[in-house]
C-alpha positions as a Markdown table, in Angstrom:
| # | Residue | x | y | z |
|---|---|---|---|---|
| 1 | Unk | 3.8 | 16.8 | 14.0 |
| 2 | Unk | 0.1 | 17.1 | 13.3 |
| 3 | Unk | 0.1 | 17.1 | 9.4 |
| 4 | Unk | 2.2 | 13.9 | 10.3 |
| 5 | Unk | -0.1 | 12.0 | 12.1 |
| 6 | Unk | -3.4 | 13.2 | 10.5 |
| 7 | Unk | -3.8 | 10.9 | 8.1 |
| 8 | Unk | -3.3 | 7.7 | 10.5 |
| 9 | Unk | -6.0 | 9.6 | 12.9 |
| 10 | Unk | -8.3 | 10.0 | 9.8 |
| 11 | Unk | -7.7 | 6.3 | 9.2 |
| 12 | Unk | -8.9 | 5.2 | 12.7 |
| 13 | Unk | -12.7 | 4.8 | 12.3 |
| 14 | Unk | -12.2 | 2.9 | 9.3 |
| 15 | Unk | -9.6 | 0.8 | 10.3 |
| 16 | Unk | -11.5 | -0.1 | 13.7 |
| 17 | Unk | -14.7 | -1.5 | 11.3 |
| 18 | Unk | -12.4 | -3.3 | 8.7 |
| 19 | Unk | -10.1 | -4.7 | 11.6 |
| 20 | Unk | -12.9 | -5.5 | 13.5 |
| 21 | Unk | -14.5 | -7.9 | 11.3 |
| 22 | Unk | -11.5 | -9.2 | 10.3 |
| 23 | Unk | -10.0 | -10.4 | 13.7 |
| 24 | Unk | -13.7 | -11.2 | 15.0 |
| 25 | Unk | -13.8 | -13.8 | 11.8 |
| 26 | Unk | -10.7 | -15.3 | 12.7 |
| 27 | Unk | -11.3 | -15.8 | 16.3 |
| 28 | Unk | -14.7 | -17.6 | 15.5 |
| 29 | Unk | -12.7 | -19.2 | 12.8 |
| 30 | Unk | -10.0 | -20.4 | 15.7 |
| 31 | Unk | -12.7 | -21.3 | 17.7 |
| 32 | Unk | -14.6 | -23.2 | 15.5 |
| 33 | Unk | -11.6 | -25.3 | 14.6 |
| 34 | Unk | -11.3 | -26.0 | 17.9 |
| 35 | Unk | -14.3 | -28.0 | 17.8 |
| 36 | Unk | -17.0 | -25.4 | 19.6 |
| 37 | Unk | -19.5 | -24.8 | 17.6 |
| 38 | Unk | -22.2 | -24.2 | 20.1 |
| 39 | Unk | -25.4 | -23.8 | 17.0 |
| 40 | Unk | -24.7 | -27.9 | 16.5 |
| 41 | Unk | -24.3 | -28.9 | 19.9 |
| 42 | Unk | -20.4 | -28.9 | 19.7 |
| 43 | Unk | -19.0 | -27.7 | 23.2 |
| 44 | Unk | -16.1 | -29.6 | 23.6 |
| 45 | Unk | -12.5 | -27.9 | 22.8 |
| 46 | Unk | -10.5 | -30.4 | 21.3 |
| 47 | Unk | -7.6 | -30.6 | 18.7 |
| 48 | Unk | -8.9 | -34.0 | 16.8 |
| 49 | Unk | -9.9 | -32.1 | 14.1 |
| 50 | Unk | -6.7 | -30.5 | 13.4 |
| 51 | Unk | -5.2 | -34.2 | 13.8 |
| 52 | Unk | -7.6 | -35.4 | 11.3 |
| 53 | Unk | -6.9 | -32.8 | 8.9 |
| 54 | Unk | -3.3 | -33.1 | 8.5 |
| 55 | Unk | -3.3 | -36.8 | 8.4 |
| 56 | Unk | -5.9 | -37.2 | 6.0 |
| 57 | Unk | -4.5 | -38.3 | 2.5 |
| 58 | Unk | -7.2 | -35.6 | 1.0 |
| 59 | Unk | -5.8 | -32.3 | 2.7 |
| 60 | Unk | -2.0 | -33.8 | 2.1 |
| 61 | Unk | -2.9 | -33.9 | -1.8 |
| 62 | Unk | -4.6 | -30.6 | -1.7 |
| 63 | Unk | -1.7 | -29.2 | 0.2 |
| 64 | Unk | 0.6 | -30.4 | -2.2 |
| 65 | Unk | -1.7 | -29.5 | -5.7 |
| 66 | Unk | -2.1 | -25.6 | -3.9 |
| 67 | Unk | 2.0 | -25.7 | -3.4 |
| 68 | Unk | 2.9 | -27.1 | -6.8 |
| 69 | Unk | 0.4 | -24.5 | -8.8 |
| 70 | Unk | 1.6 | -21.6 | -6.4 |
| 71 | Unk | 5.4 | -22.0 | -6.9 |
| 72 | Unk | 5.3 | -23.3 | -10.7 |
| 73 | Unk | 3.1 | -20.3 | -11.6 |
| 74 | Unk | 5.5 | -18.0 | -9.4 |
| 75 | Unk | 8.4 | -19.4 | -10.1 |
| 76 | Unk | 7.8 | -18.8 | -14.5 |
| 77 | Unk | 6.0 | -15.4 | -14.0 |
| 78 | Unk | 9.0 | -14.0 | -11.9 |
| 79 | Unk | 11.5 | -15.0 | -14.5 |
| 80 | Unk | 9.5 | -14.1 | -17.4 |
| 81 | Unk | 8.3 | -10.8 | -15.4 |
| 82 | Unk | 12.2 | -9.6 | -15.0 |
| 83 | Unk | 12.6 | -10.3 | -18.8 |
| 84 | Unk | 10.1 | -8.2 | -19.7 |
| 85 | Unk | 11.0 | -5.3 | -18.0 |
| 86 | Unk | 14.9 | -5.5 | -18.7 |
| 87 | Unk | 13.5 | -5.6 | -22.5 |
| 88 | Unk | 11.5 | -2.6 | -21.9 |
| 89 | Unk | 13.8 | -0.9 | -20.3 |
| 90 | Unk | 16.7 | -1.8 | -23.5 |
| 91 | Unk | 13.9 | -0.6 | -26.0 |
| 92 | Unk | 14.5 | 2.3 | -27.3 |
| 93 | Unk | 10.9 | 3.1 | -29.5 |
| 94 | Unk | 7.5 | 2.3 | -28.7 |
| 95 | Unk | 8.3 | 2.5 | -25.0 |
| 96 | Unk | 4.9 | 4.3 | -24.0 |
| 97 | Unk | 2.7 | 1.6 | -25.8 |
| 98 | Unk | 4.9 | -1.4 | -24.4 |
| 99 | Unk | 4.5 | -0.3 | -21.0 |
| 100 | Unk | 0.6 | 0.5 | -21.5 |
| 101 | Unk | 0.2 | -3.1 | -22.9 |
| 102 | Unk | 1.8 | -5.0 | -20.5 |
| 103 | Unk | 0.1 | -3.6 | -17.5 |
| 104 | Unk | -3.3 | -4.5 | -19.0 |
| 105 | Unk | -3.8 | -7.7 | -17.1 |
| 106 | Unk | -3.0 | -6.0 | -14.0 |
| 107 | Unk | -6.6 | -4.6 | -14.0 |
| 108 | Unk | -8.5 | -8.3 | -15.1 |
| 109 | Unk | -10.2 | -9.5 | -12.7 |
| 110 | Unk | -9.3 | -13.2 | -12.1 |
| 111 | Unk | -12.7 | -14.2 | -12.5 |
| 112 | Unk | -12.7 | -12.7 | -16.4 |
| 113 | Unk | -9.1 | -14.7 | -16.9 |
| 114 | Unk | -10.9 | -17.8 | -15.9 |
| 115 | Unk | -13.6 | -17.0 | -18.6 |
| 116 | Unk | -10.2 | -15.9 | -21.3 |
| 117 | Unk | -8.2 | -19.1 | -20.1 |
| 118 | Unk | -11.4 | -21.4 | -20.7 |
| 119 | Unk | -12.4 | -19.5 | -24.2 |
| 120 | Unk | -8.9 | -20.1 | -25.7 |
| 121 | Unk | -7.6 | -23.1 | -24.4 |
| 122 | Unk | -10.4 | -25.3 | -24.2 |
| 123 | Unk | -10.9 | -27.9 | -26.7 |
| 124 | Unk | -13.7 | -25.8 | -28.2 |
| 125 | Unk | -11.5 | -22.7 | -27.9 |
| 126 | Unk | -9.6 | -20.4 | -30.0 |
| 127 | Unk | -6.3 | -22.0 | -30.3 |
| 128 | Unk | -7.7 | -25.6 | -31.0 |
| 129 | Unk | -9.9 | -24.0 | -33.8 |
| 130 | Unk | -7.3 | -22.4 | -35.4 |
| 131 | Unk | -4.9 | -25.1 | -35.1 |
| 132 | Unk | -7.4 | -27.2 | -36.6 |
| 133 | Unk | -8.4 | -24.6 | -39.5 |
| 134 | Unk | -4.5 | -24.4 | -40.4 |
| 135 | Unk | -4.3 | -28.5 | -40.3 |
| 136 | Unk | -2.0 | -29.1 | -37.5 |
| 137 | Unk | -4.6 | -31.0 | -36.0 |
| 138 | Unk | -7.3 | -33.2 | -37.8 |
| 139 | Unk | -10.0 | -32.5 | -35.1 |
| 140 | Unk | -10.4 | -30.2 | -32.3 |
| 141 | Unk | -10.4 | -33.2 | -29.7 |
| 142 | Unk | -6.8 | -33.7 | -30.7 |
| 143 | Unk | -5.9 | -30.7 | -28.4 |
| 144 | Unk | -4.5 | -31.6 | -25.1 |
| 145 | Unk | -7.1 | -31.3 | -22.5 |
| 146 | Unk | -5.5 | -28.2 | -20.7 |
| 147 | Unk | -8.6 | -27.1 | -18.3 |
| 148 | Unk | -9.9 | -29.3 | -15.3 |
| 149 | Unk | -7.1 | -31.6 | -15.5 |
| 150 | Unk | -4.7 | -32.8 | -12.8 |
| 151 | Unk | -1.7 | -31.1 | -13.6 |
| 152 | Unk | -3.7 | -27.6 | -13.2 |
| 153 | Unk | -2.1 | -26.6 | -16.8 |
| 154 | Unk | -4.8 | -23.9 | -16.9 |
| 155 | Unk | -4.7 | -22.7 | -13.8 |
| 156 | Unk | -0.8 | -22.3 | -14.2 |
| 157 | Unk | -1.3 | -20.5 | -17.3 |
| 158 | Unk | -4.0 | -17.6 | -16.2 |
| 159 | Unk | -1.7 | -17.3 | -13.3 |
| 160 | Unk | 1.4 | -16.7 | -15.0 |
| 161 | Unk | -0.4 | -14.3 | -17.2 |
| 162 | Unk | -1.9 | -12.4 | -14.6 |
| 163 | Unk | 1.5 | -11.9 | -12.6 |
| 164 | Unk | 4.1 | -11.4 | -15.6 |
| 165 | Unk | 3.0 | -8.0 | -15.6 |
| 166 | Unk | 2.9 | -7.1 | -12.1 |
| 167 | Unk | 6.5 | -8.4 | -11.4 |
| 168 | Unk | 7.3 | -6.6 | -14.7 |
| 169 | Unk | 6.0 | -3.2 | -13.3 |
| 170 | Unk | 7.9 | -3.8 | -10.1 |
| 171 | Unk | 10.9 | -4.6 | -11.6 |
| 172 | Unk | 10.9 | -2.1 | -14.2 |
| 173 | Unk | 10.6 | 0.4 | -11.6 |
| 174 | Unk | 13.7 | -0.4 | -9.9 |
| 175 | Unk | 15.7 | -0.4 | -13.1 |
| 176 | Unk | 14.8 | 2.3 | -14.4 |
| 177 | Unk | 15.7 | 4.3 | -11.3 |
| 178 | Unk | 19.1 | 2.8 | -11.2 |
| 179 | Unk | 22.2 | 5.2 | -12.2 |
| 180 | Unk | 22.4 | 4.3 | -15.9 |
| 181 | Unk | 26.2 | 5.2 | -15.5 |
| 182 | Unk | 27.0 | 1.8 | -13.5 |
| 183 | Unk | 26.1 | -0.3 | -16.7 |
| 184 | Unk | 27.8 | 2.2 | -19.3 |
| 185 | Unk | 31.4 | 1.9 | -16.9 |
| 186 | Unk | 31.2 | -1.9 | -16.8 |
| 187 | Unk | 30.2 | -2.1 | -21.0 |
| 188 | Unk | 33.5 | 0.6 | -21.3 |
| 189 | Unk | 35.8 | -1.9 | -19.2 |
| 190 | Unk | 34.9 | -5.2 | -21.4 |
| 191 | Unk | 31.9 | -6.6 | -20.0 |
| 192 | Unk | 29.0 | -7.6 | -22.3 |
| 193 | Unk | 25.1 | -7.0 | -21.6 |
| 194 | Unk | 24.7 | -10.4 | -19.9 |
| 195 | Unk | 27.4 | -9.9 | -17.5 |
| 196 | Unk | 26.0 | -6.3 | -17.0 |
| 197 | Unk | 22.6 | -7.2 | -15.9 |
| 198 | Unk | 23.8 | -10.5 | -14.1 |
| 199 | Unk | 26.7 | -8.7 | -12.2 |
| 200 | Unk | 25.5 | -4.9 | -11.7 |
| 201 | Unk | 21.7 | -5.2 | -11.8 |
| 202 | Unk | 20.6 | -8.0 | -10.7 |
| 203 | Unk | 21.8 | -7.6 | -7.4 |
| 204 | Unk | 19.9 | -3.9 | -7.0 |
| 205 | Unk | 16.4 | -5.6 | -7.8 |
| 206 | Unk | 16.7 | -9.0 | -6.3 |
| 207 | Unk | 14.8 | -7.8 | -3.2 |
| 208 | Unk | 11.9 | -6.5 | -5.4 |
| 209 | Unk | 11.7 | -9.7 | -7.5 |
| 210 | Unk | 12.1 | -11.5 | -3.8 |
| 211 | Unk | 9.2 | -9.6 | -2.4 |
| 212 | Unk | 7.2 | -9.9 | -5.6 |
| 213 | Unk | 7.4 | -13.4 | -6.0 |
| 214 | Unk | 6.2 | -13.8 | -2.2 |
| 215 | Unk | 3.0 | -11.3 | -3.1 |
| 216 | Unk | 2.2 | -14.0 | -6.3 |
| 217 | Unk | 2.9 | -17.2 | -4.5 |
| 218 | Unk | 0.8 | -15.5 | -1.6 |
| 219 | Unk | -2.1 | -14.8 | -4.0 |
| 220 | Unk | -1.6 | -18.1 | -6.1 |
| 221 | Unk | -1.9 | -20.1 | -2.6 |
| 222 | Unk | -4.8 | -18.6 | -1.1 |
| 223 | Unk | -6.9 | -18.0 | -4.2 |
| 224 | Unk | -10.1 | -19.6 | -4.5 |
| 225 | Unk | -11.6 | -18.4 | -8.1 |
| 226 | Unk | -9.1 | -19.9 | -10.8 |
| 227 | Unk | -8.7 | -23.3 | -8.9 |
| 228 | Unk | -12.4 | -23.3 | -8.1 |
| 229 | Unk | -13.6 | -22.8 | -12.0 |
| 230 | Unk | -10.2 | -24.4 | -13.9 |
| 231 | Unk | -9.1 | -27.0 | -11.6 |
| 232 | Unk | -9.7 | -30.8 | -12.1 |
| 233 | Unk | -12.1 | -32.5 | -9.7 |
| 234 | Unk | -9.3 | -34.1 | -7.6 |
| 235 | Unk | -6.9 | -33.2 | -5.9 |
| 236 | Unk | -9.0 | -29.5 | -5.0 |
| 237 | Unk | -6.8 | -26.6 | -4.5 |
| 238 | Unk | -6.7 | -26.2 | -0.6 |
| 239 | Unk | -9.1 | -22.9 | -0.6 |
| 240 | Unk | -11.3 | -24.6 | -2.9 |
| 241 | Unk | -11.3 | -27.8 | -0.4 |
| 242 | Unk | -11.8 | -25.6 | 2.4 |
| 243 | Unk | -15.4 | -24.0 | 0.6 |
| 244 | Unk | -16.2 | -27.7 | -0.1 |
| 245 | Unk | -16.2 | -28.7 | 3.7 |
| 246 | Unk | -17.6 | -25.0 | 4.6 |
| 247 | Unk | -21.1 | -25.4 | 2.0 |
| 248 | Unk | -21.5 | -29.2 | 3.1 |
| 249 | Unk | -25.0 | -29.9 | 4.2 |
| 250 | Unk | -23.7 | -31.6 | 7.0 |
| 251 | Unk | -22.6 | -28.6 | 9.7 |
| 252 | Unk | -20.5 | -31.0 | 11.6 |
| 253 | Unk | -18.2 | -30.5 | 8.3 |
| 254 | Unk | -17.9 | -27.0 | 9.5 |
| 255 | Unk | -14.6 | -27.6 | 11.9 |
| 256 | Unk | -12.6 | -29.6 | 9.2 |
| 257 | Unk | -13.0 | -26.5 | 6.8 |
| 258 | Unk | -12.0 | -23.7 | 9.7 |
| 259 | Unk | -9.2 | -26.3 | 10.6 |
| 260 | Unk | -8.1 | -25.7 | 6.6 |
| 261 | Unk | -8.8 | -22.0 | 7.2 |
| 262 | Unk | -6.6 | -21.4 | 10.2 |
| 263 | Unk | -3.4 | -23.3 | 8.3 |
| 264 | Unk | -4.2 | -20.7 | 5.4 |
| 265 | Unk | -3.9 | -18.0 | 7.6 |
| 266 | Unk | -0.6 | -19.4 | 9.4 |
| 267 | Unk | 1.0 | -19.8 | 5.7 |
| 268 | Unk | -0.3 | -16.1 | 5.1 |
| 269 | Unk | 1.3 | -14.4 | 7.9 |
| 270 | Unk | 4.3 | -16.2 | 7.6 |
| 271 | Unk | 4.8 | -15.0 | 4.2 |
| 272 | Unk | 3.7 | -11.6 | 5.4 |
| 273 | Unk | 6.8 | -12.1 | 7.5 |
| 274 | Unk | 8.9 | -12.9 | 4.8 |
| 275 | Unk | 7.5 | -9.7 | 3.0 |
| 276 | Unk | 8.6 | -7.4 | 5.7 |
| 277 | Unk | 11.9 | -9.3 | 5.9 |
| 278 | Unk | 12.1 | -8.4 | 1.9 |
| 279 | Unk | 11.6 | -4.5 | 2.6 |
| 280 | Unk | 14.3 | -4.6 | 5.1 |
| 281 | Unk | 16.9 | -6.0 | 2.4 |
| 282 | Unk | 15.3 | -3.2 | 0.1 |
| 283 | Unk | 16.0 | -0.6 | 2.4 |
| 284 | Unk | 19.3 | -1.9 | 3.2 |
| 285 | Unk | 19.7 | -1.6 | -0.7 |
| 286 | Unk | 18.6 | 1.7 | -0.9 |
| 287 | Unk | 21.2 | 3.4 | 2.0 |
């Protein structure tokens, strides 16, 4: 019993500090979102900032843009990540090299990913230069503008590049632990590889796919770096809009920033709840 609880007891001091900072910041953000900011003379508790933000066209555009980026990039990353994991599982050679290579993007910080995207996808980047040198385009300016555009293509590509190996790593771990006899029996009974995947393997990995989707969606929805560095001026992603309001020289805008941050927090808590539910599904399948 002593050994069982010892790690948790040892973590208590640092967790008190971390949770204290987090909870204090959350409380202060909530209070300021209600219009209480004594430093500039705001002392009246009100929900008017929530009403103004939630009915603002700028907020709704930013919310839609963030949901769009997170959804598209997460769905594509999950699909390609599952395909990658399955292809590595079926590979009969160079498996060690493949496993090492596909994990590289996981260790690359998002700021570095933004720099790579700029150097590769910008109209002065590597891809336009290569296309120009082989004669596919007559001028580098003919290459479509993938960065800073209102469709967020550059952001989505960067998130996909970062998300695919994460999904592949999670799914491959589950696939590699599934008893291979199940697939062999199905093949002997006349099933093809597609049927083996969709009817035998996919049900086992579906909870992991769902949890992976939630993780990368939550990060893409709430992340600041890539939308700030690669995103358009308008519409801004929700975290970028919160930052702009927070750094506004007019401190009266601070409650608007805190309202956006509270909305991001609520969405994050909902996603955490869904993630916990997915773990319950994983535990159910593992019984």
